[in-house]
C-alpha positions in Angstrom: 93.3 82.1 130.0 96.1 82.1 127.6 96.8 81.8 123.7 97.7 78.3 122.5 101.3 78.1 121.5 102.3 76.6 118.2 102.8 73.0 119.6 99.3 73.0 120.8 97.9 74.3 117.5 99.6 70.8 116.1 98.1 69.0 119.0 94.8 70.6 117.8 95.0 69.4 114.4 95.8 66.0 115.4 92.9 65.9 117.7 90.6 67.1 114.7 89.8 70.2 116.7 91.1 72.0 113.6 90.3 70.2 110.4 90.7 71.5 106.6 89.6 69.9 103.2 93.6 69.6 102.3 96.1 68.8 104.7 97.4 71.7 106.9 101.1 72.2 106.4 103.6 73.0 109.0 104.3 76.2 107.5 100.8 77.3 108.2 101.6 76.8 112.2 103.0 80.0 113.4 104.3 80.5 117.1 100.7 81.6 118.4 98.4 81.5 115.2 97.3 79.2 112.3 97.4 80.8 109.0 94.3 80.1 107.0 94.0 79.5 102.9 91.6 80.5 100.6 89.3 77.3 99.5 87.8 77.0 95.9 84.3 78.5 96.3 83.5 82.3 96.8 81.3 85.1 96.1 81.3 88.8 94.6 78.6 90.4 96.8 76.6 93.3 96.7 77.2 94.5 100.4 79.3 93.5 103.3 77.0 91.8 106.0 77.1 89.7 109.4 74.7 86.5 109.2 73.2 87.0 113.0 72.2 84.3 115.1 69.7 82.8 113.1 71.5 82.3 109.8 74.6 80.4 108.3 76.4 82.5 105.9 75.2 80.5 102.8 71.5 81.0 104.1 72.2 84.7 104.7 73.4 85.2 101.6 70.5 83.3 99.7 67.9 85.0 102.0 69.4 88.7 101.3 69.9 87.7 97.5 73.6 89.1 98.3 75.5 87.3 95.6 76.4 89.0 92.3 78.5 86.1 90.9 80.2 82.9 92.1 83.6 82.8 92.1 85.8 79.5 91.3 89.5 79.9 92.8 90.9 76.6 91.3 92.5 79.4 88.7 93.5 82.4 89.5 91.1 85.8 90.4 91.6 89.0 90.2 89.7 91.2 92.8 88.9 94.7 92.1 89.2 97.8 94.2 85.9 98.6 96.3 84.1 95.4 95.4 83.4 93.1 98.4 84.0 89.2 98.0 83.5 86.4 100.6 85.7 83.4 100.1 85.3 79.9 101.9 88.1 78.9 103.7 89.8 75.4 103.4 90.0 75.2 107.3 87.2 74.4 109.4 86.5 74.0 113.0 85.3 71.6 115.7 86.0 73.4 119.0 85.5 72.1 122.5 83.4 74.2 124.9 86.6 75.9 126.5 88.6 77.2 123.5 87.4 80.3 121.0 89.1 81.9 118.6 90.0 85.2 117.2 91.2 86.2 113.7 93.3 89.0 112.0 94.8 89.6 108.6 98.5 88.6 108.0 101.0 91.4 108.2 101.2 90.7 104.0 97.7 91.2 104.0 97.5 94.7 105.6 100.5 95.9 103.7 98.9 95.0 100.4 95.6 97.6 101.8 93.4 94.4 101.6 91.0 94.8 104.0 90.4 91.3 105.6 87.8 90.1 108.1 86.6 86.5 109.1 82.9 85.4 109.6 81.5 82.1 110.4 78.0 80.7 110.7 75.2 82.0 113.2 77.7 84.8 114.0 76.9 88.4 115.1 80.3 89.7 115.0 83.5 89.9 112.4 86.9 88.2 113.6 85.6 86.0 116.6 84.7 82.3 116.8 82.7 81.3 119.8 83.7 78.5 122.0 82.4 75.0 121.2 82.1 76.4 117.5 81.5 73.5 114.7 81.7 74.7 111.2 82.8 76.4 108.4 84.9 79.5 108.0 84.7 82.4 105.7 86.9 85.5 105.0 85.3 88.7 103.5 87.8 90.7 101.2 87.8 94.2 100.1 90.9 95.7 98.0 91.1 99.2 98.7 93.5 100.7 96.5 94.9 97.5 94.1 93.4 94.9 92.0 94.8 91.7 93.5 95.3 88.3 91.9 94.9 85.5 94.1 93.8 81.7 94.3 92.9 78.5 96.2 95.3 78.2 98.8 96.5 81.8 99.1 97.1 82.4 103.0 95.2 86.0 103.8 94.6 85.6 107.3 95.3 83.8 110.8 93.4 82.4 113.5 94.6 82.4 117.2 93.1 80.0 119.6 92.5 81.0 123.5 92.1 78.4 126.0 89.6 79.6 129.2 86.5 81.5 129.1 86.2 85.2 130.4 83.0 86.8 130.6 84.4 90.5 130.1 86.4 90.4 126.9 87.7 87.9 124.1 91.3 88.7 124.7 93.4 86.8 127.0 94.2 88.5 130.4 96.1 91.8 129.8 99.6 91.9 131.1 100.6 95.3 130.2 100.1 97.8 127.1 102.3 100.7 125.7 102.2 103.4 123.1 103.2 103.3 119.8 104.4 106.6 117.9 105.3 107.3 114.2 109.0 107.7 113.2 109.5 110.2 110.5 112.9 110.5 110.1 114.4 108.9 107.0 116.0 105.1 106.6 119.5 104.8 106.3 121.2 106.0 103.2 117.7 107.6 101.8 115.4 110.5 102.3 112.4 108.1 102.7 110.2 108.2 105.6 107.1 106.1 104.1 105.2 105.1 101.0 101.9 106.3 99.9 100.0 103.6 97.9 99.3 104.6 93.9 96.1 104.1 92.5 95.6 102.5 89.3 98.5 100.5 89.4 99.1 97.1 87.8 97.5 94.1 89.2 99.4 92.8 92.5 100.3 89.1 92.3 99.3 88.5 96.2 101.5 85.3 96.1 104.6 86.6 94.4 107.9 87.2 96.3 109.9 90.2 95.1 108.1 90.1 91.8 106.9 93.8 91.6 109.0 97.1 91.2 107.9 99.0 94.4 107.6 102.3 92.4 104.8 101.0 90.3 102.7 100.8 93.3 104.2 103.0 95.9 105.0 106.9 95.6 107.9 107.3 98.2 107.4 110.2 100.8 110.8 111.9 101.6 111.9 114.0 104.6 110.8 117.6 104.4 112.1 120.5 106.7 108.7 120.3 108.9 109.5 116.4 109.9 105.8 116.2 109.3 103.2 114.6 107.0 99.6 115.6 105.9 97.6 112.2 105.3 95.2 112.6 102.7 91.7 111.2 103.1 91.4 107.6 101.9 95.0 107.3 100.6 96.9 104.6 102.4 100.1 105.0 103.9 102.7 102.7 105.0 105.0 104.1 107.9 106.9 102.6 111.0 106.8 103.2 114.8 109.4 105.0 116.8 109.5 102.3 119.2 111.1 98.8 119.1 108.9 95.8 119.9 110.6 92.5 121.4 108.4 89.7 122.2 109.9 86.7 123.8 108.5 82.9 123.8 105.9 83.2 126.0 104.4 86.6 124.9 102.5 87.7 122.1 100.9 91.2 121.2 98.1 93.0 119.4 98.4 96.3 117.9 94.8 97.8 118.6 93.3 100.0 115.6 92.2 103.3 115.2 91.3 105.2 118.7 89.2 108.5 118.2 91.6 110.2 120.9 94.6 109.9 118.7 93.5 111.4 115.7 91.4 111.2 112.3 93.1 107.9 110.9 93.0 104.2 111.3 96.5 102.5 112.0 97.2 98.9 111.3 95.0 96.6 109.8 96.7 93.5 110.7 97.4 93.6 114.5 98.4 90.5 116.0 102.5 89.8 116.6 103.8 86.6 117.3 105.9 85.3 119.8 109.5 86.1 118.6 109.1 88.9 116.7 111.8 91.4 117.4 113.5 88.9 119.5 116.2 87.8 117.5 116.3 91.0 115.5 118.9 92.7 117.9 119.1 93.8 121.3 116.5 96.5 121.1 113.7 94.8 118.7 112.1 95.5 115.8 110.0 98.6 114.5 106.3 98.2 114.0 105.2 98.3 110.7 102.2 101.1 110.5 99.2 100.9 107.7 97.7 103.9 108.1 94.5 105.5 106.3 93.2 109.1 106.9 89.5 109.4 107.6 87.3 112.1 106.4 89.7 115.2 106.4 93.4 116.1 106.0 95.1 115.2 109.1 98.8 116.3 110.0 100.9 113.6 111.6 104.3 114.8 113.2 107.5 112.9 114.0 106.7 111.0 117.5 102.8 111.5 117.4 101.2 108.6 119.0 99.6 106.0 116.7 98.4 103.1 118.4 98.4 101.0 121.5 100.1 97.5 121.7 98.8 95.0 124.2 100.6 92.3 125.4 99.5 89.3 126.7 100.7 85.6 127.7 100.6 82.1 126.2 99.6 78.8 127.8 103.2 77.9 127.5 106.3 78.5 125.4 106.3 78.2 122.1 108.1 75.9 120.2 108.9 77.8 117.0 109.4 81.6 117.0 108.7 84.4 114.8 111.8 84.9 112.6 113.8 84.1 109.7 114.4 80.3 110.4 110.6 79.8 109.6 110.3 82.4 106.8 109.1 85.1 108.6 109.5 88.2 106.3 109.5 91.3 108.7 111.4 90.5 111.5 114.1 93.2 110.6 111.8 95.2 108.9 112.4 99.4 108.6 109.8 101.2 106.2 108.6 97.3 104.8 106.5 97.0 102.3 104.8 93.5 101.4 107.1 90.8 100.3 105.7 91.1 96.8 107.9 94.1 96.3 111.8 93.9 95.2 113.8 95.5 98.0 115.8 99.1 97.3 118.6 99.0 95.2 122.2 101.0 96.1 120.9 103.4 93.2 117.6 104.1 94.6 
């Protein structure tokens, strides 16, 4: 069992295993995943839900009277923090019986503190698409800190396709795993060790590139004498890992979310790393961006503390494109990296 690389995803599009209401562009095809696009229709909901084995998405919304209002994404809309939204995607699937799929938010989505989960008809779980599925795809969106502006065509999450069936788990056979710890030393030329999201910030243009001043949305966290950080409950932080990750053309990885044994926090909302991540970023790879939220109580994190687990797994064959600058990847040489909507630090800052 293995993940399909970029050329096999392209082939699946040609064979209409992957279909869409509008043509799928090459920039959507990542080394081992496919970026999915928001469609025209959506809802603001009174609660999150899973449809279950007896209901389609639309039938469950109607039966439980979940919709507060309908959304039209042909023009930009603004999502408000704490509200639940469900949007139909442009892509839909016609999977054969030996291919299933798993979804993750894109890195930019996680860094905007936008909680995103895939749903499909007659499903009893988030983020999973069963083998042989034929039908529409939807994404549930919950902004946590920022008001976020987006529209039809915005790429929020990504789907990876898995060939072969496994009775024990949905992920491919695990090759190895490693621990990730947090780096609380400052970036070169600064005292900054991370950022904390600011509440009541201006509306964030999700599709914008370097269009926002970071300090309108983020408070920098500077190094103190104790080389530690207290995470405040429900605040959102961008930090970085001490370890550097380097993925070759036949290897992908996933950073697994919160484990109770590591502490009272959740790490990483966008956990998939494509082949080539860190591969051209120097001999020692690239740090992983850590998207962190404390849970329930203030929690002390110290430099070098373990924050998560990276699980590595193999592709079906070498990908014909790699994560990096050549395909427009935003985080190949990242340090403490905010989303691509924010302008880089200037020398004066």
